[in-house]
N, C-alpha and C positions, 0 to 999 in steps of 0.2 A: 103607251098613255096610262095614266095608277086610275087605277080602279078601285073607289072606295070599297064596294064589298068585296075585293079579295079580301081586304086588308081586316074589314070588320069580321068576315068568317075567320081568316087564321087568328086573331088576335082570341075569338071566342074558343075556339078548338085549343089552342095553347094553355090558355088560362085552364080549362077541363081537361086537359091531360095533364098538366104538371098538378092538377088537384088529383087525380087520377093516382098518379106516381107517388104523389107522398102520401095517399090514402085519406085525405080529408079535402070537404069543401073547401074551394077557395073562393072566396067571394072577393065581386067587384073591391069591394071597399078591404079586402085584404090587399089585394094586390096594390093599391093606390097607397096603402100604408109602409110596405115593402116600396114601393118603387119613387112615391112623392110626386104621381100622375095622379089629378083628383078622380075622384071614384065618377063626376057628370061628365069629364074627358075619357074616361075608360068608358061608361056606357053608352057615350055618344058615338066613339067612333068603334065600338062591337056593334052597335045598332046601324053603322053606315051613315048615320045620322049626320055629321060633321067631318071634316078632314082630321088630321093631327098634327100636332107640330112636330119636326125634327127632333126636339127635345126627349116628348115624350116618347115618340117612336123608337127613340136610340134606347133607352129607359126598359120599355118594356121588351123590348129584343136581348138586353141584356139578362132581365129578371127569368123570362123565361126561355134564357139561353138557347134562344135561333136568330141566326142572321136578318137584318135589315132587309138585305136584298130581297129574302122570304118573305118576311112580313109585310114590304109592300108589291108584292108583286111580279120580282124582277127577275125569280127564279123560280121553278115551280119545288124543287126540294128542299126540305128544312136541315141540310147539313151546312155545317161551317166549312169554310176552303181548310181551315186544319184538319177537318175531318175528311176531305178529299184526299189530304198528302199524306197525312200519318197513317203507319203501314199496321201498327200496333198501338197498345195502352201506352208504352214505356215513352215512343216518340208522341205521342197527345199530351205526356205530362211535360215533355220537354218543351214542346210548345207551350203550353200553358205555360211555365213556368219563364221561359225565354219573353213572352208577353208583360210577365208581372214584375222584371227586374229594370231598374234603371238604366239608362244608356252607359254611362260608365260604365257600368257591370257588364253592360251585353259586349263594350270593348275589351275589356280582360278576357271576357270568356272567346272571344274570336282569337284573342291571341292564342290563347291557351289550348283551343280548339287547334288552331293551325300548327302550333307546336307540336302536341300530339301528331298529329295525320304526317306530318313533315317526318318525325322519328318513327312512324309504323313504316314509310314507304323506303327510307335509310334501310331497316331491318329487314324489309322483304328485299331488297335487292342484293 
């Protein structure tokens, strides 16, 4: 079941954590300007006074770089799936790059990788 207070606590913590990471105060107005979510919507969500739209939740999870599942209380760890699978920074960068390219480029990359693996397998044999 959705618990508005969990999301409120996590939104506020995410804002304060991002401010600490960036070394400056981060107001709800700053977050609003960066995400397009109204300051009132952010304030109401952080205060657990109202729910939050899916669009707003997605925008905030992207801005804070935390998974939406964590934000809404489905998971207890603020780690993305990519972070769980990636074994090092190179793998994380590859996953980030994969997500940023077009489907056409992904198709070409799949072919190139398949050919590289076949070549390596034939050299090993």
